[in-house]
N, C-alpha and C positions, 0 to 999 in steps of 0.2 A: 790472644788479648796480651796486650805491653803492661808489663810490669808496674805502671804507670795507670792504665786503667785500673787494675786489681789494687794498688793502694787506695785510687780514690774509693774505690766499691768500699773495702773495708774500713775508709774513714767513714764515707758515710753511715755506717751500717753501728757502727760503733756513738756515732752521735744521735742516731735514732735510737740506741739502746739505752744511752745517757738520756737522754729525754724522758723515758719511758719509764723509767727507774722509779723517780718520785709518783709518777702517777698511779704505778699501780701498787706503791707503799700505803697512798693516800684512798686507794680501793677497799685493800686491805683494813685500813681503819675505821672504812665507813661502814664495812661490813660490821666489824667488832663490836662498832657505837650502836647500828640496829639492833644486832642481837642483845647487846644489853639493853638497849630501850624496853625492846620484848623481856625480856629478864626481870626488870624494873616491873613493867606491869605486871606481869605476871606474880611477881612476887604481893604486890599489892591487890591482889583479887583480881585483876581487868582480864579477865581470861580470853573473851573474845577481843580485846581489842589488840593483848597479843599476839593470838593467835594471827592476825592480819598484819602485823609485822613480821614474822616467818615466813608468812606465806608470800611476803614482798619479799627476801631476802630469797626464798626461794625461786623467785620468778625470775632474779637475775644467776641465782649460782641455783641449780638444782638439787644437787647433792651435798649442798653443805650440811654438814654430819653432824656439827653443833645446833643449826636451826632445827634440821629433822629430830633430835635428841629432844627439842625442846618443846618442840610440838606436840611431840609423844606424851611429853609432861601433862601439854595441858589435855591432850585425848584420854587422858586418866582420870583426871579431875573429873573429866564429863563422864565419866564411867563406859567409853569408850577402847576398852582394852584390844580387841583385835586392830582397829586404826592404829593405836600406838605402837602391839607391834609390827605390824606393815612399817609404819616410820623407822621403827629402831633398825630393824631388819635390811630398809633402804639404806641408812645410814651406818650400817658395821663394814661395809664393804670399805669405803671414804675415810671412816676413820682410823684404816692399818696406817699408823707411823704417824699418825697426828698427833701434835706436842702444841699442848696449850697449858697455862697457867688458870685452874680454875681458883680464880679468888670470893667466890662467893657461891654457895649450893642450896637449895629450896627443894626440900621435898614435898611431892603431890601427893596427896591423900595416903602417904607413907609407901607408894609403890615405887615412882618414878622419879628420878632427881633431876631437875633443871638445872644449868650451869650460866655463871658469868664469866666472860672472857677477858683475858689481858688484851688492851690494845696493840699490843705489838706481835700477839699471833705466834709466840715459842712460849715456852715452860718445860714444866719437867713432868707435868699428868698425862698418861696414854690414855686418849679419847676411847679407843677401842676398847679397854678394858672396864672403862664407865659402861660403856655402851651393852658389852656384853653382861654386865653385872644387872643394869636397866632391865632387860631381855629377859633374864632369869625371874627378878621380880613380879613382872607387868605378867609374863606367863604362868606365875603361880597363884596372881591375883584374879587372872581371867578363868583358870581352872578353877573357881570356888562360883564364877559369877556366866552360867550359858547364857549363849545368845548375844553377848559384849561382847 
């Protein structure tokens, strides 16, 4: 390949990446908006509607740790502790290094905390630690409730 061909290819790649940047950022903001909409429904006690929102997020992002965590909180509210544990355990590997700003927290059944996130998808809180804490709480609750 000539130097001119390589330069043109590099320039085209850079242009493609520059064009994709705003779309990727918009996608992150859209996911945050959906997660927060689900959280708002959860906080209002509209668990079935919140579940639908989180399941929609998971169709596009199957391992989104915050969507899985909040879905686990809904499962706790419904007394489905084994389901909640499975969701939290699925979220845990994805949460490693996932830093977000948790700007609102609600406790469901006093067992599992659901979270609202900042739109910029950054922050100081380590979601992995939060999910580990939820796993402990749900495990303790499930221990006293056979069959759930």
